[in-house]
N, C-alpha and C positions, 0 to 999 in steps of 0.2 A: 408524559401521561403515565407511563409505567411506574416511574419513580413516585408519582403522587399516589397511584393506586396501591403500591406496595408500602407506602408510608415512609419512604426514604426522604431524608433531608439533603440539602446541598451541603456536604461536608467534605473533608479531605478525601475520604475513600470514594465517594461518588464522583467528585471532580477528577480524581485520579483515573477512575474508570472511564469517564467521558473523554479525558485527554488521551488515554491509551487507545480508546475505541476510534478516535478520529482517523488514525492511520489504517485501521482495519476496515472502516466504513468505506473509505475511498477506494480501497483495493478492488472490491467487487465491481464497482461501477467502472473503474479503469479497464479491467479485463474485458468486460462486456462491450464497452465503448470502442476499445481498440479492435476487437474482433469485428464489430459492425463496420467500422471505418475501413478496415482491410477489404471487406467484401464490397463496399461502395467504391473504393478505389479500383477494385478489380472489374468494375463495370456493372454490378448488379444494381437494380433500382433500390432506393433507400428502404422502402417497406419490405421488400423481399430480403434484403441484406439483414435487416433488423431481426426478422423471423428466423432466418437461417443461422445467423451468428449466435443468437440467444440459445437456440436449440443445440448448436454445435458446442458451445462453451458452458452450457448450463450445468452439466454434471460436475465439471471441475469447480465451478463457483459454489455449487451446493456442497461438494465434498470439503472444500476449504472452510466454508462457514460452519459446517457440522463439526469439523475437527476443532475449531476455536471454541464452539459451544461445549464440546466434549472435554475440553481442558478446563474451562472456567466453571461449569455447573457443579462438578464435584467439589470444587473449592468452596462453593456456597454452602455446602452441607457438611463441612468440617465441624466437628464437635468442639465445645468449650469456648473459651474467650476468643481464640483465633477465628473460629467459625462465625461468631457474632460480629466480629470486626470486618471480616471479609465477605459476609453475605451480601450487603448492598453493592460492593465492588464487583463481585462475580456476576450477580444477576443483572446489573446494569450493563456490563460488557456483553453478556450473552444476548440480552434483549436487543441492544443496539446493533449487534452483528446480524441478528435474524431480520430486523427491520431493513438493514442495508441490503441483504440478499433479496428481500421482497421488492425493494425499490429497483435494484439492478435487473430484476426479471420483468418488471412492469413499466415503470416510469422511464427508465433509460432507453429501452427499445422503442417505446412510443414516441418520445421526443426525437430520437435519432431518425425514425421513419419519416418524420415531418420536416426535420431541419437539415439533415445532411445532404450535401450534393457533392458530386465528384468534381475535383479540381484538377484540370489537366496541367495547369501552370501554377506554380507557387507564386504568391505575391512577394514583393521585394523584401518584406520583413522576414518571412519564413525562408526565403532564399539566402538572405544574409546570415540568419541563424544556422542554416544548414552548412554554409561555408565555414562559419565559426566552429561548428561541431566537428567538421572534417579536419580543420586545422588543429584543434585540441586533440583529437584522436591521433593524428599523425605525430604530434609532439609527444604524446603519451607513449606511443609505440616506440619512438626513437629513445626516449628516456628509459623505458622498460628494457629495451635491448642493451643499453649501456649498463644498467644496473645488473642485468644477468651476466654480462661479460666481466663485471668487476664485483662479484659476490662478496669477496672478503672485505673489500672497502665498504660496501654497503652495510654488512653486519657490524664492522667496527664503528662505523658512523652511528648506527642505531644504538649500539652499546654506549657510545659517547653521549648521545642525547639522553639515554636512560640514566646514566651516571650523573649527568648534569641536572636532570630533574630531581634525582634523589638528594643531591647536594643543595638544591634550592629548597627542598622540604626541610632539611636539617637546619637551615638558617632562619 
């Protein structure tokens, strides 16, 4: 709706803005949702958890959103050709992030207050994924320990891969 109101077309810059904004949009909702779920799992009723968690995390989400807006809005008002090219890009991102913040403060807590329930026991899919996550974490920890014990070999290996990639570019 904002793009239509501003007279923007679907072009490379607005599509790039929407593509970039997808990651930013999900971030607000995930932070709020995770906070609500943490309080539900701690035993609070879903409605109370939604209110408490949104108030608890609200300032951080607001600050994050405003910092993104503060980065992109000045880009929109750059002068000259660059400003004309980047105006739709910057305004589209800023508007999308502001809408995301509004959704994370309204729709996410409302849906969470109605849909979330505390699970005392994980179902078999989540239990299997949790075991897999623990196994990968353990493997990573062992691999990282070995790499830190053999730093010189790791650096030489990295330099070898870098040299190999450069030789691949030359051919």
